[in-house]
C-alpha positions as CSV (number, residue, x, y, z in Angstrom):
1,M,-17.9,-13.9,-12.5
2,N,-20.5,-15.0,-15.1
3,G,-20.1,-18.7,-14.6
4,T,-16.3,-18.7,-14.8
5,K,-14.7,-21.4,-12.7
6,I,-12.5,-20.2,-9.9
7,Y,-9.9,-22.7,-8.7
8,G,-8.8,-20.6,-5.7
9,E,-7.5,-17.1,-4.9
10,L,-4.4,-15.3,-3.9
11,T,-5.2,-12.8,-1.1
12,P,-2.6,-10.1,-0.6
13,C,-1.4,-10.2,3.1
14,G,-1.0,-6.4,3.2
15,G,-4.5,-5.8,2.1
16,G,-6.1,-5.5,-1.3
17,D,-8.5,-7.4,-3.5
18,P,-8.0,-11.2,-3.8
19,I,-6.7,-12.4,-7.2
20,P,-8.8,-15.2,-8.6
21,M,-7.1,-18.3,-9.9
22,L,-9.0,-18.9,-13.1
23,R,-7.0,-21.6,-14.7
24,R,-5.5,-24.9,-13.6
25,K,-2.0,-23.7,-14.7
26,L,-1.0,-20.0,-14.1
27,I,2.1,-18.0,-14.9
28,V,2.7,-15.3,-12.4
29,G,5.0,-12.3,-13.3
30,R,5.4,-8.7,-14.2
31,R,4.6,-9.1,-17.9
32,S,1.1,-8.3,-19.1
33,S,1.0,-11.6,-21.0
34,C,1.1,-13.5,-17.6
35,D,-2.0,-15.1,-16.3
36,V,-1.5,-13.1,-13.0
37,T,0.3,-9.8,-13.5
38,L,2.1,-8.2,-10.6
39,R,3.6,-4.9,-11.6
40,F,6.4,-4.6,-9.1
41,P,10.1,-4.1,-9.8
42,N,11.0,-7.1,-7.6
43,V,8.8,-9.5,-9.5
44,S,10.4,-11.1,-12.5
45,S,8.8,-10.9,-15.9
46,R,7.9,-14.6,-15.6
47,H,8.4,-15.3,-11.9
48,C,6.7,-18.6,-11.1
49,E,4.2,-21.1,-12.3
50,L,1.2,-22.4,-10.2
51,E,-0.4,-25.6,-11.3
52,L,-3.4,-27.5,-9.8
53,I,-2.4,-31.2,-9.7
54,N,-4.8,-33.8,-8.3
55,G,-6.7,-31.1,-6.3
56,Y,-3.7,-29.3,-4.8
57,W,-1.7,-26.3,-6.0
58,Y,2.0,-26.7,-6.8
59,V,4.3,-23.7,-7.3
60,K,7.5,-23.7,-9.3
61,D,10.0,-20.9,-9.6
62,L,10.8,-20.0,-13.2
63,G,14.3,-18.7,-12.6
64,S,13.2,-15.5,-11.0
65,S,15.7,-13.0,-9.5
66,N,14.1,-12.7,-6.1
67,G,12.7,-16.3,-5.7
68,I,9.7,-17.8,-4.1
69,R,8.9,-18.9,-0.6
70,V,6.1,-20.9,1.0
71,N,5.5,-20.1,4.6
72,S,8.8,-18.2,4.7
73,E,10.8,-21.2,3.4
74,R,12.8,-20.5,0.3
75,C,12.2,-23.1,-2.4
76,D,12.4,-23.8,-6.1
77,Q,9.2,-25.8,-6.1
78,K,6.7,-26.9,-3.5
79,W,3.2,-27.9,-2.7
80,V,1.0,-25.0,-1.6
81,F,-1.8,-26.0,0.7
82,P,-4.9,-24.0,1.6
83,G,-3.9,-21.2,4.1
84,D,-0.2,-21.3,3.1
85,I,1.5,-17.9,2.6
86,L,3.2,-17.7,-0.9
87,H,6.0,-15.1,-1.2
88,I,6.5,-13.9,-4.7
89,G,9.5,-11.6,-4.6
90,R,8.7,-9.4,-1.6
91,H,5.0,-9.8,-1.8
92,K,3.0,-12.2,0.3
93,F,-0.3,-13.9,-0.6
94,E,-2.5,-16.2,1.4
95,V,-3.4,-19.1,-0.9
96,G,-7.1,-20.0,-0.6
97,Y,-8.8,-23.0,-2.2
98,E,-10.8,-26.1,-1.4
99,A,-8.4,-29.1,-1.6
100,A,-9.7,-32.2,-3.2
101,G,-8.3,-35.8,-3.0
102,E,-5.5,-37.2,-0.9
103,R,-3.0,-34.6,0.4
104,P,0.3,-35.1,-1.3
105,V,3.5,-35.5,0.7
106,D,4.9,-32.0,1.3
107,D,8.4,-32.9,-0.1
108,E,7.1,-34.9,-3.0
109,N,7.9,-33.5,-6.4
110,P,5.0,-34.5,-8.7
111,F,7.4,-34.5,-11.7
112,A,10.1,-36.7,-10.1
113,R,8.5,-40.0,-11.3
114,S,6.9,-40.9,-14.6
115,L,3.2,-41.6,-14.7
116,L,4.1,-45.3,-15.5
117,E,6.2,-45.5,-12.3
118,K,3.4,-43.8,-10.2
119,A,0.9,-46.4,-11.6
120,G,3.4,-49.3,-10.9
121,L,3.6,-50.1,-14.6
122,A,7.2,-49.1,-15.2
123,G,8.9,-52.1,-17.0
124,N,11.4,-54.3,-15.2
125,R,12.9,-51.7,-12.9
126,R,15.0,-53.2,-10.1
127,Q,13.4,-52.9,-6.7
128,T,16.5,-52.4,-4.5
129,S,17.5,-49.9,-1.9
130,E,20.8,-49.4,-3.6
131,P,21.1,-46.4,-5.8
132,D,21.5,-46.9,-9.6
133,P,25.1,-47.3,-10.5
134,E,26.7,-44.3,-12.2
135,P,26.9,-44.7,-16.0
136,E,30.3,-45.4,-17.3
137,P,31.9,-42.4,-18.9
138,A,32.0,-42.4,-22.7
139,P,35.4,-43.2,-24.1
140,V,37.4,-40.2,-25.0
141,P,38.3,-40.3,-28.7
142,K,42.0,-40.3,-29.5
143,P,43.3,-37.2,-31.3
144,P,44.0,-37.7,-34.9
145,T,47.6,-38.6,-35.8
146,P,49.2,-35.8,-37.8
147,S,49.9,-36.8,-41.3
148,R,53.6,-37.1,-42.0
149,R,55.0,-35.3,-45.0
150,K,57.1,-37.5,-47.2
151,T,60.6,-36.0,-47.4
152,D,63.5,-36.8,-49.4
153,S,65.8,-39.3,-47.5
154,T,68.7,-36.9,-47.9
155,D,66.8,-34.2,-45.9
156,D,66.3,-36.8,-43.1
157,D,70.0,-37.7,-43.2
158,L,71.0,-34.0,-43.0
159,A,68.7,-33.4,-40.1
160,M,70.0,-36.4,-38.2
161,E,73.6,-35.2,-38.7
162,W,72.8,-31.7,-37.5
163,L,71.1,-33.1,-34.4
164,K,74.2,-35.3,-33.6
165,D,76.4,-32.2,-33.8
166,H,74.3,-30.0,-31.5
């Protein structure tokens, strides 16, 4: 492809030409503005995002109607390793690429911790096995007291007499 870097490819499992993965971050969907366009009615306009992180691809559903699966397992986001089958809607693709670096833990979400935490530089965070305590709820403001209209004392006296009689 004239010196264009290819980071991997999506090979349709039912046959067809492989789709080259030409960027480190790809939006897959039905729209022509997507990096990978799949013109099928069961593919959402912006179905999922694929991102190459530390030498491995990570897929994240973008709120699609028909979801994504990796090796038949439904997920919202997941690492995709070489040879895995990625389901986008009802379409299956074998993901092919040369992995680089240390293989990430399959259940690890790369966005769950900040870069400072990953590097061990996150401030004075407690190192305990206990979960963080739940924050205290914000105080509920009291409703405003309705303003009292000043009335003539004779009106009050008349009202009190009426209440006593009824």
